[in-house]
DSSP file (Angstrom, degrees, kcal/mol; ACC not computed):
  #  RESIDUE AA STRUCTURE BP1 BP2  ACC     N-H-->O    O-->H-N    N-H-->O    O-->H-N    TCO  KAPPA ALPHA  PHI   PSI    X-CA   Y-CA   Z-CA
    1    1 A M              0   0    0      0, 0.0   104,-0.1     0, 0.0   108,-0.0   0.000 360.0 360.0 360.0 150.6   13.1   10.4   -5.8
    2    2 A S        -     0   0    0    102,-0.2    98,-0.0     1,-0.1     0, 0.0  -0.231 360.0-149.4 -64.5 150.3   13.4   12.5   -9.0
    3    3 A S        +     0   0    0      1,-0.1     2,-1.8     2,-0.1    -1,-0.1   0.217  62.4 113.7-106.3  14.9   14.1   16.2   -8.7
    4    4 A S        +     0   0    0     94,-0.1    94,-1.7     2,-0.0     2,-0.2  -0.417  45.0 166.9 -87.1  64.5   12.2   17.3  -11.9
    5    5 A L  B     -A   97   0A   0     -2,-1.8    92,-0.3    92,-0.2     2,-0.2  -0.521  24.0-145.0 -79.6 144.1    9.6   19.3  -10.0
    6    6 A S        -     0   0    0     90,-3.7    -1,-0.0    -2,-0.2    89,-0.0  -0.624  14.4-131.9-101.9 167.3    7.3   21.6  -11.9
    7    7 A S        +     0   0    0     -2,-0.2    -1,-0.1     2,-0.0    89,-0.1   0.302  67.8 119.0-100.1   8.9    6.0   24.9  -10.7
    8    8 A T  S    S-     0   0    0      1,-0.1    -2,-0.1    87,-0.1     3,-0.1  -0.480  72.6-103.5 -75.2 145.9    2.4   24.2  -11.8
    9    9 A P        -     0   0    0      0, 0.0     2,-0.4     0, 0.0    -1,-0.1  -0.309  39.6-102.1 -66.8 152.7   -0.3   24.1   -9.1
   10   10 A T        -     0   0    0      1,-0.1     2,-1.1    86,-0.0     3,-0.1  -0.604  21.5-140.2 -78.4 130.1   -1.5   20.7   -7.9
   11   11 A N     >  -     0   0    0     -2,-0.4     4,-2.2     1,-0.2     3,-0.2  -0.788  19.6-170.9 -88.3  97.3   -4.9   19.6   -9.3
   12   12 A W  H  > S+     0   0    0     -2,-1.1     4,-2.5     1,-0.2     5,-0.2   0.802  80.1  57.2 -68.0 -30.4   -6.3   18.0   -6.2
   13   13 A A  H  > S+     0   0    0      2,-0.2     4,-2.2     1,-0.2    -1,-0.2   0.928 110.9  44.5 -64.1 -42.7   -9.3   16.5   -7.8
   14   14 A R  H  > S+     0   0    0     -3,-0.2     4,-3.1     2,-0.2     5,-0.3   0.906 112.3  52.6 -66.2 -41.5   -7.0   14.7  -10.3
   15   15 A V  H  X S+     0   0    0     -4,-2.2     4,-2.8     2,-0.2    -2,-0.2   0.913 110.4  47.6 -60.9 -43.2   -4.7   13.6   -7.4
   16   16 A L  H  X S+     0   0    0     -4,-2.5     4,-1.9     2,-0.2    -1,-0.2   0.918 114.2  46.1 -66.8 -42.7   -7.6   12.2   -5.4
   17   17 A R  H  X S+     0   0    0     -4,-2.2     4,-1.9     2,-0.2    -2,-0.2   0.948 116.3  45.3 -61.9 -47.9   -9.0   10.3   -8.4
   18   18 A A  H  X S+     0   0    0     -4,-3.1     4,-3.3     1,-0.2     5,-0.3   0.886 110.0  55.6 -63.4 -38.9   -5.5    9.0   -9.3
   19   19 A G  H  X S+     0   0    0     -4,-2.8     4,-2.7    -5,-0.3    -1,-0.2   0.869 105.7  51.5 -62.5 -37.0   -4.9    8.1   -5.7
   20   20 A C  H  X S+     0   0    0     -4,-1.9     4,-1.7     2,-0.2    -1,-0.2   0.924 114.8  42.0 -66.1 -43.3   -8.0    6.0   -5.5
   21   21 A L  H  X S+     0   0    0     -4,-1.9     4,-2.1     2,-0.2    -2,-0.2   0.951 118.9  43.9 -67.6 -49.0   -6.9    4.0   -8.7
   22   22 A T  H  X S+     0   0    0     -4,-3.3     4,-2.5     1,-0.2   133,-0.3   0.888 112.6  53.2 -63.9 -39.2   -3.3    3.8   -7.6
   23   23 A G  H  X S+     0   0    0     -4,-2.7     4,-2.7    -5,-0.3    -1,-0.2   0.862 106.5  52.6 -64.2 -35.8   -4.3    2.9   -4.1
   24   24 A T  H  X S+     0   0    0     -4,-1.7     4,-2.5     2,-0.2     5,-0.2   0.924 110.2  47.8 -65.4 -43.6   -6.5    0.1   -5.4
   25   25 A C  H  X S+     0   0    0     -4,-2.1     4,-2.4     1,-0.2    -2,-0.2   0.926 114.0  47.7 -59.4 -44.4   -3.5   -1.3   -7.4
   26   26 A A  H  X S+     0   0    0     -4,-2.5     4,-2.7   125,-0.4     5,-0.2   0.885 111.1  50.9 -65.7 -39.5   -1.3   -1.0   -4.3
   27   27 A S  H  X S+     0   0    0     -4,-2.7     4,-2.4     2,-0.2     5,-0.2   0.935 112.1  45.9 -63.9 -47.1   -3.9   -2.7   -2.1
   28   28 A L  H  X S+     0   0    0     -4,-2.5     4,-2.2     1,-0.2    -2,-0.2   0.913 115.7  46.5 -63.0 -42.7   -4.3   -5.6   -4.5
   29   29 A A  H  X S+     0   0    0     -4,-2.4     4,-2.0    -5,-0.2   119,-0.2   0.895 113.7  47.0 -69.5 -39.6   -0.6   -6.1   -4.9
   30   30 A S  H  X S+     0   0    0     -4,-2.7     4,-2.3   117,-0.3    -1,-0.2   0.882 111.9  51.5 -70.1 -35.7    0.2   -5.8   -1.2
   31   31 A T  H  X S+     0   0    0     -4,-2.4     4,-2.5    -5,-0.2    -2,-0.2   0.912 109.0  50.5 -64.9 -41.5   -2.6   -8.3   -0.4
   32   32 A A  H  X S+     0   0    0     -4,-2.2     4,-2.6     1,-0.2    -2,-0.2   0.908 110.2  51.0 -60.6 -40.8   -1.1  -10.7   -2.9
   33   33 A G  H  X S+     0   0    0     -4,-2.0     4,-2.7     2,-0.2   111,-0.2   0.892 109.3  50.5 -62.8 -40.0    2.2  -10.2   -1.2
   34   34 A L  H  X S+     0   0    0     -4,-2.3     4,-2.5     2,-0.2    -2,-0.2   0.928 112.2  46.2 -62.8 -46.1    0.6  -11.0    2.2
   35   35 A V  H  X S+     0   0    0     -4,-2.5     4,-2.4     2,-0.2    -2,-0.2   0.932 114.6  47.6 -63.1 -46.5   -1.0  -14.1    0.9
   36   36 A L  H  X S+     0   0    0     -4,-2.6     4,-2.6     1,-0.2    -2,-0.2   0.933 113.0  48.0 -60.0 -48.1    2.2  -15.3   -0.8
   37   37 A A  H  X S+     0   0    0     -4,-2.7     4,-1.7     1,-0.2    -2,-0.2   0.911 111.2  50.3 -62.4 -43.2    4.4  -14.6    2.3
   38   38 A A  H  <>S+     0   0    0     -4,-2.5     5,-3.1     1,-0.2    -1,-0.2   0.932 112.6  46.6 -61.3 -45.2    2.0  -16.4    4.6
   39   39 A R  H ><5S+     0   0    0     -4,-2.4     3,-1.5     1,-0.2    -2,-0.2   0.904 110.3  53.0 -64.5 -40.8    1.9  -19.5    2.3
   40   40 A M  H 3<5S+     0   0    0     -4,-2.6    -1,-0.2     1,-0.3    -2,-0.2   0.831 110.7  48.3 -62.2 -31.1    5.7  -19.4    2.0
   41   41 A E  T 3<5S-     0   0    0     -4,-1.7    -1,-0.3    -5,-0.2    -2,-0.2   0.309 120.0-110.3 -93.8   8.7    5.9  -19.4    5.8
   42   42 A G  T < 5S+     0   0    0     -3,-1.5     2,-0.3     1,-0.2    -3,-0.2   0.780  75.9 127.3  73.3  27.3    3.5  -22.2    6.1
   43   43 A K  S   <S-     0   0    0     -5,-3.1    -1,-0.2    -6,-0.2    -2,-0.1  -0.758  72.5 -80.6-114.1 161.2    0.7  -20.1    7.6
   44   44 A A    >   -     0   0    0     -2,-0.3     3,-1.3     1,-0.2    -1,-0.1  -0.399  39.4-132.2 -59.3 131.5   -3.0  -19.7    6.6
   45   45 A A  T 3  S+     0   0    0      1,-0.3     4,-0.4     2,-0.1    -7,-0.2   0.762 102.7  55.1 -59.7 -27.4   -3.1  -17.2    3.7
   46   46 A I  T 3> S+     0   0    0     19,-0.2     4,-2.7     1,-0.2     3,-0.5   0.686  84.4  85.5 -82.2 -19.0   -5.8  -15.2    5.4
   47   47 A R  H <> S+     0   0    0     -3,-1.3     4,-2.4     1,-0.2    17,-0.2   0.883  88.0  47.5 -56.8 -46.6   -4.1  -14.6    8.7
   48   48 A P  H  > S+     0   0    0      0, 0.0     4,-0.7     0, 0.0    -1,-0.2   0.831 113.7  49.7 -67.8 -26.4   -2.1  -11.5    7.7
   49   49 A I  H >4 S+     0   0    0     -3,-0.5     3,-0.9    -4,-0.4     4,-0.3   0.929 112.7  46.4 -71.6 -45.3   -5.2   -9.9    6.2
   50   50 A N  H >< S+     0   0    0     -4,-2.7     3,-1.8     1,-0.2    -1,-0.2   0.848 102.7  66.2 -61.9 -33.8   -7.2  -10.7    9.3
   51   51 A A  H >< S+     0   0    0     -4,-2.4     3,-1.7     1,-0.3    -1,-0.2   0.793  87.2  68.2 -60.3 -28.6   -4.3   -9.3   11.4
   52   52 A V  T X< S+     0   0    0     -3,-0.9     3,-0.8    -4,-0.7    -1,-0.3   0.734  86.9  68.3 -65.5 -20.4   -5.0   -5.8   10.0
   53   53 A S  T X>  +     0   0    0     -3,-1.8     4,-2.4    -4,-0.3     3,-1.8   0.299  66.4 108.9 -79.9  12.5   -8.3   -5.8   11.9
   54   54 A R  H <>  +     0   0    0     -3,-1.7     4,-2.6    76,-0.3    -1,-0.2   0.784  64.4  68.5 -60.5 -27.3   -6.3   -5.6   15.1
   55   55 A W  H <4 S+     0   0    0     -3,-0.8    -1,-0.3     1,-0.2    -2,-0.1   0.796 114.0  30.1 -61.9 -25.1   -7.4   -2.0   15.6
   56   56 A L  H <4 S+     0   0    0     -3,-1.8    -2,-0.2     2,-0.2    -1,-0.2   0.819 135.6  25.4 -97.9 -41.3  -10.9   -3.5   16.2
   57   57 A H  H  < S-     0   0    0     -4,-2.4     3,-0.5     1,-0.3    -3,-0.2   0.480  98.2-129.7-106.4  -5.8  -10.1   -7.0   17.7
   58   58 A G    ><  -     0   0    0     -4,-2.6     3,-2.0    -5,-0.3    -1,-0.3  -0.302  58.6 -37.5  78.8-172.6   -6.7   -6.5   19.3
   59   59 A D  G >  S+     0   0    0      1,-0.3     3,-1.7     2,-0.2     4,-0.3   0.722 125.8  76.0 -61.0 -23.7   -3.7   -8.8   18.7
   60   60 A R  G >  S+     0   0    0     -3,-0.5     3,-1.3     1,-0.3     4,-0.4   0.711  77.8  76.9 -63.7 -17.5   -5.9  -11.9   18.7
   61   61 A A  G X  S+     0   0    0     -3,-2.0     3,-1.1     1,-0.3    -1,-0.3   0.831  85.1  63.3 -59.2 -31.2   -7.0  -10.9   15.2
   62   62 A A  G <  S+     0   0    0     -3,-1.7    -1,-0.3     1,-0.3   -11,-0.2   0.700 100.3  50.5 -69.8 -19.3   -3.7  -12.2   13.9
   63   63 A S  G <  S+     0   0    0     -3,-1.3     2,-0.5    -4,-0.3    -1,-0.3   0.466  80.0 113.3 -96.8  -1.3   -4.5  -15.8   14.9
   64   64 A H    <   -     0   0    0     -3,-1.1   -14,-0.2    -4,-0.4   -13,-0.1  -0.602  43.2-176.4 -74.2 120.8   -7.9  -15.9   13.2
   65   65 A E        +     0   0    0     -2,-0.5     2,-0.3   -15,-0.1   -19,-0.2   0.269  50.4  75.2-107.6  10.5   -7.7  -18.4   10.4
   66   66 A S  S    S-     0   0    0    -20,-0.1     2,-0.5   -19,-0.1     6,-0.2  -0.828  80.8-105.8-121.7 164.1  -11.0  -18.2    8.7
   67   67 A V        +     0   0    0     -2,-0.3     2,-0.3     4,-0.1    -2,-0.1  -0.733  53.0 142.9 -86.8 127.1  -12.7  -15.8    6.4
   68   68 A D     >> -     0   0    0     -2,-0.5     5,-1.5     1,-0.1     4,-1.4  -0.974  58.0-110.0-155.6 166.3  -15.4  -13.6    7.9
   69   69 A A  I  4>S+     0   0    0     -2,-0.3     5,-1.4     3,-0.2     6,-0.1   0.894 112.0  55.6 -67.0 -39.9  -16.7  -10.1    7.7
   70   70 A S  I  45S+     0   0    0      3,-0.2    -1,-0.2     1,-0.1   -14,-0.1   0.830 126.4  15.6 -67.1 -33.9  -15.5   -9.0   11.2
   71   71 A H  I  >5S+     0   0    0      3,-0.1     4,-2.6    -3,-0.1     5,-0.2   0.844 132.7  36.8-103.8 -55.4  -11.8   -9.9   10.5
   72   72 A T  I  X5S+     0   0    0     -4,-1.4     4,-3.2     2,-0.2     5,-0.3   0.944 121.4  41.5 -71.5 -49.8  -11.3  -10.4    6.8
   73   73 A A  I  ><S+     0   0    0     -5,-1.5     4,-2.7     2,-0.2     5,-0.2   0.922 119.8  45.3 -65.3 -42.3  -13.5   -7.7    5.4
   74   74 A V  H  ><S+     0   0    0     -5,-1.4     4,-2.4    -6,-0.2    -2,-0.2   0.923 115.4  47.9 -65.9 -42.9  -12.4   -5.2    8.1
   75   75 A G  H  X S+     0   0    0     -4,-2.6     4,-2.4     2,-0.2    -2,-0.2   0.928 115.2  44.3 -62.9 -46.0   -8.8   -6.1    7.6
   76   76 A Y  H  X S+     0   0    0     -4,-3.2     4,-2.9     2,-0.2    -2,-0.2   0.939 114.1  49.3 -65.2 -45.1   -9.0   -5.9    3.8
   77   77 A A  H  X S+     0   0    0     -4,-2.7     4,-2.6    -5,-0.3    -1,-0.2   0.888 111.9  49.4 -61.5 -38.7  -10.9   -2.6    3.9
   78   78 A T  H  X S+     0   0    0     -4,-2.4     4,-2.4     2,-0.2    -1,-0.2   0.928 112.8  46.1 -65.7 -45.2   -8.4   -1.1    6.4
   79   79 A N  H  X S+     0   0    0     -4,-2.4     4,-2.5     2,-0.2    -2,-0.2   0.896 112.6  51.6 -63.3 -39.9   -5.5   -2.2    4.2
   80   80 A H  H  X S+     0   0    0     -4,-2.9     4,-2.2     2,-0.2    -2,-0.2   0.930 110.6  47.5 -63.1 -45.8   -7.2   -0.8    1.2
   81   81 A A  H  X S+     0   0    0     -4,-2.6     4,-2.3     1,-0.2    -2,-0.2   0.909 112.4  49.6 -62.4 -42.1   -7.9    2.6    2.9
   82   82 A A  H  X S+     0   0    0     -4,-2.4     4,-2.4     2,-0.2    -1,-0.2   0.895 109.3  52.3 -64.3 -39.4   -4.2    2.7    4.0
   83   83 A S  H  X S+     0   0    0     -4,-2.5     4,-2.3     1,-0.2    -2,-0.2   0.900 109.6  48.8 -63.5 -40.2   -3.1    1.9    0.5
   84   84 A I  H  X S+     0   0    0     -4,-2.2     4,-2.6     2,-0.2    -2,-0.2   0.902 108.4  55.0 -65.7 -40.2   -5.2    4.8   -0.9
   85   85 A F  H  X S+     0   0    0     -4,-2.3     4,-1.7     1,-0.2    -2,-0.2   0.956 112.6  41.7 -54.4 -52.6   -3.8    7.1    1.8
   86   86 A W  H  X S+     0   0    0     -4,-2.4     4,-2.4     1,-0.2    -1,-0.2   0.862 113.5  54.3 -65.8 -34.9   -0.2    6.3    0.7
   87   87 A A  H  X S+     0   0    0     -4,-2.3     4,-3.4     2,-0.2     5,-0.2   0.873 104.6  53.3 -68.2 -36.7   -1.2    6.5   -3.0
   88   88 A I  H  X S+     0   0    0     -4,-2.6     4,-2.4     2,-0.2    -1,-0.2   0.926 110.9  46.8 -63.8 -43.0   -2.7   10.0   -2.6
   89   89 A I  H  X S+     0   0    0     -4,-1.7     4,-1.9    -5,-0.2    -2,-0.2   0.934 115.1  46.9 -61.3 -45.0    0.6   11.2   -1.1
   90   90 A F  H  X S+     0   0    0     -4,-2.4     4,-2.7     1,-0.2    -2,-0.2   0.922 112.8  48.3 -63.7 -45.2    2.5    9.5   -3.9
   91   91 A E  H  X S+     0   0    0     -4,-3.4     4,-2.3     2,-0.2    -1,-0.2   0.862 108.2  55.1 -65.5 -35.5    0.2   10.9   -6.6
   92   92 A A  H  X S+     0   0    0     -4,-2.4     4,-0.6    -5,-0.2    -1,-0.2   0.911 111.1  45.1 -62.9 -40.9    0.5   14.4   -5.1
   93   93 A W  H >< S+     0   0    0     -4,-1.9     3,-1.1     1,-0.2    -2,-0.2   0.925 112.9  50.3 -67.0 -43.6    4.3   14.1   -5.4
   94   94 A C  H >< S+     0   0    0     -4,-2.7     3,-1.5     1,-0.2    -2,-0.2   0.843 102.6  62.0 -63.0 -33.3    4.0   12.7   -8.9
   95   95 A A  H 3< S+     0   0    0     -4,-2.3    -1,-0.2     1,-0.3    -2,-0.2   0.712  98.0  58.3 -66.2 -19.9    1.7   15.5  -10.0
   96   96 A R  T << S+     0   0    0     -3,-1.1   -90,-3.7    -4,-0.6     2,-0.3   0.250 105.2  54.9 -96.1  13.1    4.5   18.0   -9.2
   97   97 A R  B <  S-A    5   0A   0     -3,-1.5   -92,-0.2   -92,-0.3     3,-0.1  -0.898  91.2 -87.1-139.3 169.3    7.0   16.6  -11.6
   98   98 A R        -     0   0    0    -94,-1.7   -94,-0.1    -2,-0.3    -2,-0.1  -0.381  60.8 -84.2 -70.6 154.0    7.4   15.6  -15.2
   99   99 A P        -     0   0    0      0, 0.0     2,-0.3     0, 0.0    -1,-0.1  -0.283  50.4-160.2 -57.5 145.3    6.3   12.1  -16.2
  100  100 A V        -     0   0    0      1,-0.1    60,-0.0    -3,-0.1    -3,-0.0  -0.825  15.4-105.2-125.1 165.7    8.9    9.4  -15.6
  101  101 A G     >  -     0   0    0     -2,-0.3     4,-2.1     1,-0.0     5,-0.2  -0.145  44.2 -86.4 -83.0-178.5    9.5    5.9  -17.0
  102  102 A P  H  > S+     0   0    0      0, 0.0     4,-2.6     0, 0.0     5,-0.2   0.879 121.3  48.8 -60.4 -43.6    8.9    2.6  -15.3
  103  103 A W  H  > S+     0   0    0      2,-0.2     4,-2.6     1,-0.2     5,-0.2   0.938 113.7  44.2 -69.4 -46.2   12.2    2.2  -13.5
  104  104 A P  H  > S+     0   0    0      0, 0.0     4,-2.5     0, 0.0    -1,-0.2   0.893 114.7  51.6 -62.3 -36.0   12.3    5.7  -12.0
  105  105 A M  H  X S+     0   0    0     -4,-2.1     4,-2.4     2,-0.2    -2,-0.2   0.924 110.7  47.3 -65.3 -43.1    8.6    5.3  -11.0
  106  106 A L  H  X S+     0   0    0     -4,-2.6     4,-2.3     2,-0.2    -1,-0.2   0.915 111.1  52.0 -63.9 -42.0    9.4    1.9   -9.3
  107  107 A R  H  X S+     0   0    0     -4,-2.6     4,-1.8     1,-0.2    -2,-0.2   0.937 112.1  45.5 -57.5 -47.1   12.4    3.5   -7.5
  108  108 A D  H  X S+     0   0    0     -4,-2.5     4,-2.2     1,-0.2    -1,-0.2   0.865 111.1  52.7 -66.9 -36.0   10.2    6.3   -6.2
  109  109 A A  H  X S+     0   0    0     -4,-2.4     4,-2.5     2,-0.2    -1,-0.2   0.856 106.0  54.2 -67.5 -34.9    7.5    3.9   -5.2
  110  110 A V  H  X S+     0   0    0     -4,-2.3     4,-2.3     2,-0.2    -2,-0.2   0.905 108.0  50.3 -63.8 -40.8   10.0    1.8   -3.2
  111  111 A V  H  X S+     0   0    0     -4,-1.8     4,-2.2     2,-0.2    -2,-0.2   0.930 111.2  48.3 -62.0 -44.8   11.0    5.0   -1.4
  112  112 A M  H  X S+     0   0    0     -4,-2.2     4,-2.1     1,-0.2    -2,-0.2   0.899 111.1  50.5 -63.4 -40.0    7.3    5.7   -0.6
  113  113 A S  H  X S+     0   0    0     -4,-2.5     4,-2.0     2,-0.2    -1,-0.2   0.885 108.8  51.9 -64.4 -38.6    6.8    2.1    0.6
  114  114 A A  H  X S+     0   0    0     -4,-2.3     4,-2.2     2,-0.2    -2,-0.2   0.886 108.0  51.7 -64.7 -38.3    9.9    2.5    2.8
  115  115 A I  H  X S+     0   0    0     -4,-2.2     4,-2.6     1,-0.2     5,-0.2   0.910 107.2  53.8 -62.6 -40.9    8.3    5.7    4.3
  116  116 A A  H  X S+     0   0    0     -4,-2.1     4,-3.4     2,-0.2     5,-0.2   0.906 107.5  50.7 -59.6 -42.3    5.2    3.7    4.9
  117  117 A V  H  X S+     0   0    0     -4,-2.0     4,-2.7     2,-0.2    -1,-0.2   0.946 110.6  48.7 -59.6 -48.6    7.2    1.1    6.9
  118  118 A V  H  < S+     0   0    0     -4,-2.2     4,-0.5     1,-0.2    -2,-0.2   0.909 117.5  40.9 -60.7 -43.5    8.8    3.8    9.0
  119  119 A V  H ><>S+     0   0    0     -4,-2.6     5,-1.4     2,-0.2     3,-0.7   0.932 115.3  50.5 -70.6 -45.6    5.5    5.4    9.8
  120  120 A D  H 3<5S+     0   0    0     -4,-3.4    -2,-0.2     1,-0.2    -1,-0.2   0.884 124.5  28.1 -59.7 -40.2    3.6    2.1   10.2
  121  121 A Y  T 3<5S+     0   0    0     -4,-2.7    -1,-0.2    -5,-0.2    -2,-0.2   0.227 123.2  49.9-111.5  14.3    6.1    0.7   12.7
  122  122 A G  T < 5S+     0   0    0     -3,-0.7    -3,-0.2    -4,-0.5    -2,-0.1   0.539 122.4   2.1-110.6 -97.4    7.5    3.9   14.2
  123  123 A P  T   5S+     0   0    0      0, 0.0    -3,-0.1     0, 0.0    -4,-0.1   0.657 100.0 106.3 -74.3 -14.5    5.2    6.6   15.5
  124  124 A T  S   <S-     0   0    0     -5,-1.4     5,-0.1     1,-0.1    -4,-0.0  -0.464  82.0-108.8 -67.3 129.7    1.9    4.7   14.8
  125  125 A P    >   -     0   0    0      0, 0.0     3,-2.0     0, 0.0     4,-0.4  -0.289  30.2-112.1 -57.7 143.6    0.4    3.4   18.1
  126  126 A R  G >  S+     0   0    0      1,-0.3     3,-1.6     2,-0.2     5,-0.1   0.835 114.6  56.2 -47.4 -45.5    0.7   -0.4   18.4
  127  127 A R  G 3  S+     0   0    0      1,-0.3    -1,-0.3   -72,-0.1   -69,-0.2   0.756 109.2  47.7 -62.9 -24.6   -3.0   -1.1   18.1
  128  128 A F  G <  S+     0   0    0     -3,-2.0    -1,-0.3   -73,-0.1    -2,-0.2   0.318  86.5 108.2-102.7   7.2   -3.1    0.8   14.7
  129  129 A R  S <  S-     0   0    0     -3,-1.6   -75,-0.2    -4,-0.4   -74,-0.1  -0.426  88.5-101.2 -75.7 161.0   -0.1   -0.9   13.1
  130  130 A P        -     0   0    0      0, 0.0   -76,-0.3     0, 0.0    -1,-0.1   0.777  39.5-137.0 -57.9 -27.3   -0.9   -3.3   10.3
  131  131 A G    >   +     0   0    0     -5,-0.1     3,-1.7   -79,-0.1     4,-0.3   0.441  67.9 123.9  86.0  -2.3   -0.4   -6.4   12.6
  132  132 A W  G >>  +     0   0    0      1,-0.3     4,-3.5     2,-0.2     3,-1.8   0.830  63.8  66.8 -61.3 -31.2    1.6   -8.2   10.0
  133  133 A E  G 34 S+     0   0    0      1,-0.3    -1,-0.3     2,-0.2     5,-0.1   0.691  92.7  61.6 -64.8 -17.4    4.5   -8.6   12.4
  134  134 A L  G <4 S+     0   0    0     -3,-1.7    -1,-0.3     1,-0.1    -2,-0.2   0.636 120.8  21.9 -80.1 -14.6    2.2  -10.9   14.5
  135  135 A V  T <4 S+     0   0    0     -3,-1.8     2,-0.2    -4,-0.3    -2,-0.2   0.718 118.3  52.7-118.0 -42.0    2.0  -13.3   11.6
  136  136 A L  S  < S-     0   0    0     -4,-3.5    -1,-0.1     1,-0.1   -98,-0.1  -0.644  72.2-118.7-108.6 155.8    4.9  -12.9    9.3
  137  137 A S     >  -     0   0    0     -2,-0.2     4,-2.4  -100,-0.1     5,-0.2  -0.270  44.7 -97.1 -73.3 172.8    8.7  -12.7    9.5
  138  138 A K  H  > S+     0   0    0      1,-0.2     4,-2.2     2,-0.2     5,-0.1   0.874 128.7  54.4 -61.5 -36.2   10.5   -9.5    8.5
  139  139 A K  H  > S+     0   0    0      2,-0.2     4,-1.7     1,-0.2    -1,-0.2   0.917 108.1  49.0 -63.2 -42.6   11.1  -11.1    5.1
  140  140 A G  H  > S+     0   0    0      1,-0.2     4,-1.7     2,-0.2    -2,-0.2   0.895 110.7  49.8 -63.1 -40.9    7.4  -11.8    4.8
  141  141 A M  H  X S+     0   0    0     -4,-2.4     4,-2.5     1,-0.2    -1,-0.2   0.880 106.8  55.9 -65.2 -36.7    6.6   -8.2    5.7
  142  142 A A  H  X S+     0   0    0     -4,-2.2     4,-2.3     1,-0.2    -1,-0.2   0.871 103.9  54.5 -63.0 -35.9    9.1   -7.0    3.1
  143  143 A I  H  X S+     0   0    0     -4,-1.7     4,-2.1     2,-0.2    -1,-0.2   0.915 108.9  48.1 -63.0 -42.4    7.3   -9.0    0.5
  144  144 A A  H  X S+     0   0    0     -4,-1.7     4,-2.0  -111,-0.2    -2,-0.2   0.922 113.2  46.4 -64.6 -44.0    4.0   -7.2    1.4
  145  145 A Y  H  X S+     0   0    0     -4,-2.5     4,-2.1     2,-0.2    -1,-0.2   0.820 109.5  55.1 -70.3 -29.1    5.7   -3.8    1.3
  146  146 A A  H  X S+     0   0    0     -4,-2.3     4,-2.7    -5,-0.2    -1,-0.2   0.898 106.7  51.8 -65.7 -39.3    7.3   -4.7   -2.0
  147  147 A G  H  X S+     0   0    0     -4,-2.1     4,-2.7     2,-0.2  -117,-0.3   0.908 107.1  52.7 -60.4 -41.7    3.8   -5.5   -3.3
  148  148 A L  H  X S+     0   0    0     -4,-2.0     4,-2.7  -119,-0.2    -2,-0.2   0.930 110.6  47.8 -57.6 -46.0    2.8   -2.0   -2.1
  149  149 A A  H  X S+     0   0    0     -4,-2.1     4,-2.6     2,-0.2    -2,-0.2   0.920 112.0  48.1 -63.1 -45.6    5.7   -0.5   -4.0
  150  150 A V  H  X S+     0   0    0     -4,-2.7     4,-2.8     1,-0.2     5,-0.2   0.916 113.6  48.1 -62.6 -42.4    4.9   -2.4   -7.2
  151  151 A G  H  X S+     0   0    0     -4,-2.7     4,-2.6  -125,-0.2  -125,-0.4   0.900 111.1  50.0 -65.2 -41.2    1.2   -1.5   -7.0
  152  152 A L  H  X S+     0   0    0     -4,-2.7     4,-2.5    -5,-0.2     5,-0.2   0.932 114.1  45.5 -60.7 -45.7    2.0    2.2   -6.4
  153  153 A A  H  X S+     0   0    0     -4,-2.6     4,-2.5     2,-0.2     5,-0.2   0.936 114.6  46.9 -64.9 -46.7    4.3    2.2   -9.4
  154  154 A A  H  X S+     0   0    0     -4,-2.8     4,-2.1     1,-0.2    -2,-0.2   0.931 115.3  45.7 -62.1 -46.1    1.9    0.4  -11.7
  155  155 A G  H  X S+     0   0    0     -4,-2.6     4,-2.8  -133,-0.3     5,-0.2   0.915 113.4  48.7 -64.1 -43.2   -1.0    2.6  -10.7
  156  156 A A  H  X S+     0   0    0     -4,-2.5     4,-2.5    -5,-0.2    -1,-0.2   0.874 110.9  50.6 -67.4 -36.3    0.9    5.8  -11.0
  157  157 A L  H  X S+     0   0    0     -4,-2.5     4,-2.3    -5,-0.2    -1,-0.2   0.901 111.2  50.0 -65.1 -38.9    2.2    4.8  -14.4
  158  158 A W  H  X S+     0   0    0     -4,-2.1     4,-1.9    -5,-0.2    -2,-0.2   0.943 114.4  42.5 -63.6 -49.0   -1.3    4.0  -15.4
  159  159 A T  H  X S+     0   0    0     -4,-2.8     4,-2.0     1,-0.2    -2,-0.2   0.870 112.8  54.4 -68.2 -34.3   -2.6    7.4  -14.2
  160  160 A Q  H  X S+     0   0    0     -4,-2.5     4,-1.9    -5,-0.2    -1,-0.2   0.907 108.5  48.4 -63.7 -41.8    0.4    9.1  -15.7
  161  161 A S  H  X S+     0   0    0     -4,-2.3     4,-1.7     1,-0.2    -2,-0.2   0.869 110.9  51.3 -68.0 -35.4   -0.3    7.6  -19.1
  162  162 A G  H  <>S+     0   0    0     -4,-1.9     5,-2.4     2,-0.2     4,-0.4   0.861 108.4  51.9 -66.4 -35.9   -4.0    8.6  -18.9
  163  163 A Q  H ><5S+     0   0    0     -4,-2.0     3,-0.8     4,-0.2    -2,-0.2   0.893 109.6  49.1 -68.0 -39.9   -3.0   12.2  -18.0
  164  164 A R  H 3<5S+     0   0    0     -4,-1.9    -1,-0.2     1,-0.2    -2,-0.2   0.853 109.5  52.0 -67.8 -34.0   -0.7   12.3  -21.1
  165  165 A S  T 3<5S-     0   0    0     -4,-1.7    -1,-0.2    -5,-0.1    -2,-0.2   0.498 119.7-109.9 -83.8  -1.1   -3.5   11.0  -23.4
  166  166 A G  T < 5       0   0    0     -3,-0.8    -3,-0.2    -4,-0.4    -2,-0.1   0.563 360.0 360.0  91.8   8.3   -5.9   13.6  -22.1
  167  167 A S      <       0   0    0     -5,-2.4    -4,-0.2    -6,-0.2    -5,-0.1   0.469 360.0 360.0 -92.3 360.0   -8.3   11.5  -20.1
């Protein structure tokens, strides 16, 4: 991550607004990665999204192959909330430095996504992990986390450009 930190105080209202936008981008991109990875692995595209509802349904959520509110909506909403969580952290870090270009932003977003992997599959209790490992290979999971990184970078670049233009 870039070391061009500023000494200005963090504007938390801006960080939260930016985190919601960036998190939405990250959620959409990681969901697209999940669908793509599932299809590449010959599985129902909805399964990794449903798997995220494991905190409610247990491991059996990962084998649910149809769209419904209890699995799909809960799984998507959970992934969306988690994406916003990571985006707020990312935006808080971005707020403390000078604006950067697309490649440094993507590099930094990849680092944040890697931190998410370590937290998701390290200290997080099994029931509260994303559940993707129950459906996808490690390569498939990497595609989803790459989507998270691309979404974080795209969203942060968008909010960064809005901040420079005064909006």
